[in-house]
C-alpha positions as CSV (number, residue, x, y, z in Angstrom):
1,X,-17.8,-7.1,85.2
2,X,-20.0,-9.6,83.3
3,X,-18.6,-12.1,80.8
4,X,-20.5,-14.5,78.5
5,X,-18.2,-17.3,77.5
6,X,-18.9,-20.2,75.1
7,X,-16.6,-23.2,74.9
8,X,-17.1,-25.5,72.0
9,X,-15.4,-28.6,70.4
10,X,-15.7,-32.3,70.0
11,X,-16.2,-34.9,72.7
12,X,-13.0,-35.9,74.5
13,X,-11.2,-32.6,74.1
14,X,-11.7,-31.4,77.7
15,X,-14.3,-28.8,77.2
16,X,-16.2,-29.7,80.4
17,X,-13.1,-29.6,82.6
18,X,-12.0,-26.3,81.1
19,X,-15.5,-24.8,81.8
20,X,-15.3,-26.0,85.4
21,X,-11.8,-24.5,85.9
22,X,-13.0,-21.1,84.6
23,X,-16.1,-21.3,86.8
24,X,-14.0,-22.2,89.9
25,X,-11.5,-19.4,89.2
26,X,-14.4,-16.9,88.9
27,X,-16.0,-18.1,92.1
28,X,-12.6,-17.8,93.9
29,X,-12.5,-14.1,92.9
30,X,-16.0,-13.7,94.2
31,X,-18.0,-13.6,91.0
32,X,-21.3,-15.2,90.5
33,X,-21.2,-18.1,87.9
34,X,-23.8,-19.9,85.9
35,X,-23.1,-22.6,83.4
36,X,-24.9,-25.1,81.1
37,X,-23.4,-27.8,79.0
38,X,-24.6,-29.8,76.1
39,X,-22.5,-33.0,75.8
40,X,-24.8,-35.3,73.9
41,X,-22.7,-37.7,71.9
42,X,-19.5,-36.4,73.5
43,X,-17.9,-39.8,74.2
44,X,-18.6,-40.7,70.6
45,X,-16.8,-37.6,69.1
46,X,-19.9,-35.5,68.8
47,X,-20.3,-31.7,69.3
48,X,-19.9,-30.4,72.8
49,X,-20.5,-26.9,74.0
50,X,-20.6,-25.1,77.3
51,X,-22.3,-21.8,78.1
52,X,-20.6,-20.0,81.0
53,X,-21.6,-16.7,82.5
54,X,-19.5,-14.8,85.0
55,X,-20.4,-11.6,86.8
56,X,-23.2,-10.0,88.7
57,X,-27.0,-10.2,88.6
58,X,-27.1,-13.4,86.5
59,X,-30.5,-15.0,85.9
60,X,-29.9,-17.7,83.4
61,X,-26.8,-19.8,82.3
62,X,-27.8,-19.5,78.7
63,X,-27.4,-16.5,76.4
64,X,-28.5,-15.7,72.9
65,X,-26.9,-15.0,69.6
66,X,-24.5,-12.0,69.5
67,X,-24.0,-12.1,73.3
68,X,-20.8,-14.1,73.8
69,X,-17.8,-12.0,74.8
70,X,-15.5,-14.9,74.2
71,X,-15.6,-18.2,72.3
72,X,-13.0,-20.7,73.0
73,X,-13.1,-23.3,70.2
74,X,-11.2,-26.5,70.4
75,X,-12.0,-27.3,66.8
76,X,-12.5,-25.0,63.7
77,X,-15.8,-26.4,62.4
78,X,-17.3,-26.1,65.8
79,X,-16.2,-22.4,65.9
80,X,-17.9,-21.8,62.6
81,X,-21.1,-23.5,63.9
82,X,-21.2,-21.3,67.0
83,X,-20.0,-18.0,65.5
84,X,-23.5,-16.6,65.6
85,X,-23.2,-16.3,69.4
86,X,-20.2,-14.0,69.2
87,X,-20.6,-10.3,69.7
88,X,-19.3,-8.2,66.9
89,X,-16.4,-7.0,69.1
90,X,-16.0,-10.4,70.9
91,X,-12.9,-12.5,70.9
92,X,-12.5,-16.0,69.6
93,X,-9.6,-18.3,70.5
94,X,-9.6,-21.2,68.0
95,X,-7.5,-24.3,67.7
96,X,-6.4,-24.8,64.1
97,X,-6.2,-28.6,64.3
98,X,-9.3,-30.1,62.8
99,X,-11.1,-33.1,64.4
100,X,-13.8,-34.3,62.1
101,X,-17.0,-34.5,64.1
102,X,-18.9,-37.8,63.9
103,X,-21.8,-36.1,62.1
104,X,-19.5,-35.1,59.2
105,X,-17.9,-38.5,59.1
106,X,-21.3,-40.3,59.0
107,X,-22.5,-38.0,56.2
108,X,-19.2,-38.5,54.3
109,X,-19.1,-34.8,54.3
110,X,-16.4,-32.7,52.7
111,X,-14.5,-31.3,55.7
112,X,-11.8,-28.8,55.0
113,X,-10.3,-27.1,58.0
114,X,-8.5,-24.4,56.1
115,X,-11.8,-23.3,54.5
116,X,-13.3,-23.1,58.0
117,X,-10.3,-21.1,59.3
118,X,-10.5,-18.7,56.3
119,X,-14.2,-18.1,57.1
120,X,-13.3,-17.3,60.7
121,X,-10.5,-15.0,59.7
122,X,-12.9,-13.0,57.5
123,X,-15.8,-12.9,60.0
124,X,-14.1,-12.4,63.4
125,X,-12.4,-9.1,64.1
126,X,-10.6,-10.4,67.3
127,X,-9.4,-13.9,66.3
128,X,-6.6,-15.7,68.0
129,X,-5.5,-19.0,66.4
130,X,-3.6,-21.7,68.3
131,X,-1.7,-24.5,66.7
132,X,-3.0,-27.1,69.1
133,X,-1.3,-30.0,67.4
134,X,2.1,-28.4,67.7
135,X,1.5,-27.2,71.2
136,X,0.4,-30.7,72.3
137,X,3.6,-32.1,70.8
138,X,5.7,-29.5,72.5
139,X,4.1,-30.1,75.9
140,X,4.4,-33.9,75.5
141,X,0.8,-34.9,75.7
142,X,-2.1,-35.0,73.2
143,X,-4.4,-34.7,76.2
144,X,-3.1,-31.2,77.0
145,X,-5.2,-29.3,74.4
146,X,-7.7,-28.0,76.9
147,X,-5.1,-26.4,79.1
148,X,-3.3,-25.0,76.1
149,X,-6.5,-23.4,75.0
150,X,-7.3,-22.1,78.5
151,X,-3.7,-20.8,78.9
152,X,-4.0,-19.0,75.5
153,X,-7.3,-17.4,76.5
154,X,-5.9,-16.2,79.9
155,X,-2.7,-14.9,78.3
156,X,-4.6,-13.0,75.7
157,X,-6.2,-11.0,78.4
158,X,-9.8,-11.9,77.5
159,X,-10.4,-13.7,80.8
160,X,-10.2,-11.9,84.1
161,X,-7.6,-14.3,85.6
162,X,-3.9,-14.7,85.7
163,X,-2.2,-17.9,84.8
164,X,-1.1,-18.3,88.4
165,X,-4.8,-18.2,89.6
166,X,-5.8,-20.8,87.0
167,X,-2.8,-23.0,88.0
168,X,-3.9,-22.8,91.7
169,X,-7.4,-23.9,90.8
170,X,-6.2,-26.6,88.4
171,X,-3.9,-28.1,91.1
172,X,-7.0,-28.4,93.4
173,X,-9.1,-29.9,90.7
174,X,-7.1,-32.5,88.7
175,X,-5.5,-35.7,89.9
176,X,-2.0,-35.0,91.2
177,X,-0.3,-37.2,88.6
178,X,-1.7,-34.8,85.8
179,X,-0.9,-31.5,87.6
180,X,2.6,-31.0,86.2
181,X,1.6,-31.8,82.6
182,X,-1.4,-29.4,82.9
183,X,0.8,-26.7,84.3
184,X,3.2,-27.0,81.5
185,X,0.4,-26.8,79.0
186,X,-1.1,-23.7,80.7
187,X,2.3,-22.0,80.5
188,X,2.9,-23.0,76.9
189,X,0.9,-20.1,75.4
């Protein structure tokens, strides 16, 4: 089993932690893992993406266009920006709540999330949308989006893990005071 996964969003959404949890869960199951992250202006609300490869006989953490089995997008415009990496039969799990990236705000760009989502619906055969704003409200924390997105990806069956396996890894990784909130978010999906 080999999987190419691309996580993308805006700085502060928890992409790096999510990537690390997926990698740790894969290693726990005995898979080889390679990853590469571009965080740039992450703390300033800029674009963040993480390439993650799971499987056997891996030689590079990066992969080219049309090679992602899965895109987990924490923000619709970032999903549009990275769609060229998705295989034709790949899956995309996309948060519907927009977060205007700094680059758009600086350019006074016209940012319309519904236009982005409509483009994704037309161009991705296997699209799962997640109402991240509502999910965060229901779980009680605006910081739970990353676990909500990860839980949605696991429950969709596109990742080779169970929620229980992810919870076990999460409990080893995050500070104890955040474990219960993260567990609730993982189970939300």
